[in-house]
C-alpha positions as a LaTeX table, in Angstrom:
\begin{tabular}{lrrr}
\hline
Residue & $x$ (\AA) & $y$ (\AA) & $z$ (\AA) \\
\hline
Met1 & 0.74 & $-16.63$ & 18.41 \\
Ser2 & $-1.49$ & $-18.93$ & 16.36 \\
Pro3 & $-3.83$ & $-21.39$ & 18.07 \\
Val4 & $-2.92$ & $-25.06$ & 18.14 \\
Pro5 & $-5.10$ & $-26.90$ & 15.63 \\
Ser6 & $-7.42$ & $-29.38$ & 17.25 \\
Pro7 & $-7.55$ & $-32.87$ & 15.80 \\
Ser8 & $-10.54$ & $-33.66$ & 13.65 \\
Asn9 & $-13.10$ & $-36.23$ & 14.69 \\
Glu10 & $-11.77$ & $-38.53$ & 11.96 \\
Asp11 & $-8.23$ & $-38.31$ & 13.39 \\
Leu12 & $-9.51$ & $-39.13$ & 16.86 \\
Leu13 & $-11.51$ & $-42.05$ & 15.50 \\
Cys14 & $-8.42$ & $-43.44$ & 13.75 \\
Leu15 & $-6.33$ & $-42.99$ & 16.89 \\
Cys16 & $-8.95$ & $-44.73$ & 19.06 \\
Arg17 & $-9.34$ & $-47.57$ & 16.55 \\
Asp18 & $-5.58$ & $-48.11$ & 16.27 \\
Thr19 & $-5.19$ & $-48.09$ & 20.04 \\
Ala20 & $-8.04$ & $-50.56$ & 20.47 \\
Leu21 & $-6.56$ & $-52.88$ & 17.84 \\
Arg22 & $-3.13$ & $-52.81$ & 19.49 \\
Trp23 & $-4.71$ & $-53.45$ & 22.89 \\
Gly24 & $-6.77$ & $-56.31$ & 21.47 \\
Arg25 & $-3.73$ & $-57.96$ & 19.91 \\
Gly26 & $-1.92$ & $-57.68$ & 23.24 \\
Val27 & $-4.84$ & $-59.24$ & 25.09 \\
Lys28 & $-5.04$ & $-62.07$ & 22.56 \\
Arg29 & $-1.30$ & $-62.75$ & 22.83 \\
Thr30 & $-1.40$ & $-62.68$ & 26.65 \\
Ala31 & $-4.46$ & $-64.92$ & 26.85 \\
Gly32 & $-2.86$ & $-67.37$ & 24.43 \\
Ala33 & 0.30 & $-67.48$ & 26.51 \\
Met34 & $-1.73$ & $-68.07$ & 29.67 \\
Ile35 & $-3.38$ & $-71.16$ & 28.21 \\
Gly36 & $-0.23$ & $-72.38$ & 26.50 \\
Gln37 & $-1.13$ & $-71.37$ & 22.95 \\
Pro38 & 1.97 & $-70.28$ & 21.01 \\
Asp39 & 2.19 & $-67.03$ & 19.04 \\
Tyr40 & 1.98 & $-67.80$ & 15.31 \\
Asp41 & 3.27 & $-64.38$ & 14.20 \\
Ala42 & 6.35 & $-64.77$ & 16.41 \\
Tyr43 & 6.91 & $-68.22$ & 14.90 \\
Val44 & 6.70 & $-66.82$ & 11.34 \\
Arg45 & 9.25 & $-64.09$ & 12.19 \\
His46 & 11.54 & $-66.69$ & 13.78 \\
Ala47 & 11.20 & $-69.07$ & 10.82 \\
Ala48 & 11.98 & $-66.30$ & 8.32 \\
Thr49 & 15.08 & $-65.28$ & 10.27 \\
Thr50 & 16.39 & $-68.69$ & 11.29 \\
His51 & 15.25 & $-70.87$ & 8.40 \\
Pro52 & 14.93 & $-68.61$ & 5.33 \\
Asp53 & 15.27 & $-71.57$ & 2.96 \\
Gln54 & 12.14 & $-73.31$ & 4.35 \\
Pro55 & 8.56 & $-72.08$ & 4.11 \\
Pro56 & 6.86 & $-71.70$ & 7.52 \\
Leu57 & 4.01 & $-73.98$ & 8.50 \\
Asp58 & 0.53 & $-72.65$ & 7.83 \\
Lys59 & $-1.58$ & $-71.70$ & 10.87 \\
Val60 & $-3.51$ & $-74.96$ & 11.03 \\
Ala61 & $-0.41$ & $-77.16$ & 10.84 \\
Phe62 & 1.40 & $-74.93$ & 13.36 \\
Phe63 & $-1.36$ & $-75.16$ & 15.97 \\
Arg64 & $-1.88$ & $-78.90$ & 15.41 \\
Leu65 & 1.82 & $-79.49$ & 15.90 \\
His66 & 1.84 & $-77.55$ & 19.16 \\
Glu67 & $-1.34$ & $-79.22$ & 20.43 \\
Gln68 & 0.23 & $-82.59$ & 19.72 \\
Arg69 & 3.38 & $-81.52$ & 21.54 \\
Arg70 & 1.47 & $-80.17$ & 24.53 \\
Phe71 & $-1.02$ & $-82.99$ & 24.95 \\
Gly72 & 1.20 & $-85.85$ & 23.92 \\
Gly73 & 1.78 & $-87.11$ & 20.47 \\
Ser74 & 4.31 & $-88.84$ & 18.32 \\
Gly75 & 7.23 & $-86.77$ & 19.54 \\
Ala76 & 8.47 & $-83.41$ & 20.68 \\
Phe77 & 8.82 & $-80.54$ & 18.23 \\
Lys78 & 12.31 & $-79.13$ & 17.99 \\
Cys79 & 13.12 & $-76.18$ & 15.83 \\
Cys80 & 16.83 & $-75.68$ & 16.21 \\
\hline
\end{tabular}
């Protein structure tokens, strides 16, 4: 029976980094949801699926639109 190879330090570093990045993205998404900030990446996926003929808003325009909608502005944003 051959011994199980142990992961190298580089493999462990990559695994820890990837886990930390995933955790960080989750924290950012959760914190944004808690304060009412929409998820831009989810919007881009939705726009590509639902409206493939239209380019999605850039990040600045997207967040300005949602701030305007949340804090009062010229009108409500409706996608579909």
